[in-house]
C-alpha positions in Angstrom: -11.9 -23.9 -2.9 -10.7 -23.0 -6.3 -6.9 -22.5 -6.8 -7.5 -19.1 -8.4 -9.6 -17.8 -5.4 -6.8 -18.8 -3.0 -4.4 -16.9 -5.3 -6.7 -13.9 -5.4 -6.9 -13.9 -1.7 -3.0 -13.8 -1.4 -3.0 -10.9 -3.8 -5.5 -8.9 -1.8 -3.4 -9.5 1.3 -0.4 -8.3 -0.4 -2.1 -5.1 -1.7 -3.3 -4.3 1.9 0.2 -4.6 3.2 2.0 -2.5 0.5 -0.8 -0.1 -0.2 0.4 2.7 2.0 4.1 2.2 1.1 3.3 2.3 -2.6 1.1 5.4 -2.3 3.8 7.2 -0.4 6.4 6.5 -3.0 4.0 7.3 -5.9 3.4 10.8 -4.4 7.2 11.3 -3.8 8.0 10.4 -7.4 5.4 12.7 -8.8 5.8 15.7 -6.7 7.9 18.4 -8.5 9.1 20.1 -5.3 11.4 17.3 -4.3 14.8 17.0 -6.0 15.2 14.9 -9.1 17.5 12.6 -7.0 14.8 11.9 -4.5 12.1 11.5 -7.2 14.5 9.0 -8.9 15.0 6.9 -5.8 11.4 6.8 -5.1 10.8 5.5 -8.7 13.5 2.8 -8.2 11.9 1.7 -4.9 8.6 1.6 -6.5 9.9 -0.7 -9.3 11.4 -3.0 -6.7 8.1 -3.7 -5.0 6.3 -6.9 -5.5 4.1 -6.8 -8.6 1.2 -8.6 -6.9 1.2 -5.6 -4.3 -0.4 -3.6 -7.0 -4.2 -2.9 -6.7 -4.5 -3.5 -10.5 -3.7 -7.2 -10.1 -6.9 -7.8 -8.2 -9.7 -9.4 -10.1 -13.3 -9.5 -8.9 -14.3 -13.0 -8.4 -17.6 -14.7 -7.4 -17.5 -15.6 -3.7 -19.4 -18.8 -4.2 -17.8 -20.2 -7.4 -14.7 -18.2 -8.2 -15.9 -17.2 -11.6 -14.1 -14.2 -12.8 -16.5 -12.8 -15.2 -19.9 -11.1 -14.8 -19.6 -10.5 -11.0 -22.1 -8.0 -9.4 -20.0 -5.8 -7.2 -22.7 -5.3 -4.7 -23.3 -8.9 -3.8 -19.8 -10.3 -5.0 -21.8 -13.2 -6.9 -21.7 -14.1 -10.5 -24.8 -13.5 -12.7 -25.5 -17.2 -12.8 -25.5 -17.7 -9.0 -27.4 -14.4 -8.6 -30.3 -15.7 -10.9 -30.5 -18.9 -8.8 -30.5 -17.2 -5.6 -33.1 -14.6 -6.7 -35.4 -17.2 -8.2 -35.3 -19.3 -4.9 -36.1 -16.0 -3.0 -32.9 -15.6 -1.0 -32.1 -12.1 -2.4 -34.6 -9.6 -0.7 -36.2 -7.1 -2.9 -35.7 -9.0 -6.2 -38.4 -10.7 -8.1 -38.7 -12.1 -11.7 -39.8 -9.6 -14.2 -42.8 -10.4 -16.4 -44.8 -8.2 -18.8 
C-alpha cells in the first residue's frame, strides 16, 4: 500500500473524530446571539484543533492505485483503472463507444 493512501486514511479517521466538535465550535463562533466573549473562545478552540481534522484536507484517491487525480467519485477508481476494468467487462452497464 502506498504511503500517501495510508496518510489519507489517517486524515479521514481524524476528520470523523473531530467533525462534530468542529461543527459545534463553528456554529458558536458564527452565531450573533452569543456574547462576543463566547464567540472569541470558540474561535480560539477552533484554531487549536488539529489541522488534519478538517474536511478540506481530504483528497480523493484511487482505491486500487492511490492516484490523486482523475478519480471517479462513484467508483473511487482513477480513469486509467476504470478504462481497464470497463474494457475487461468488470464494470456492469459500461461498454466501449464506437460510431
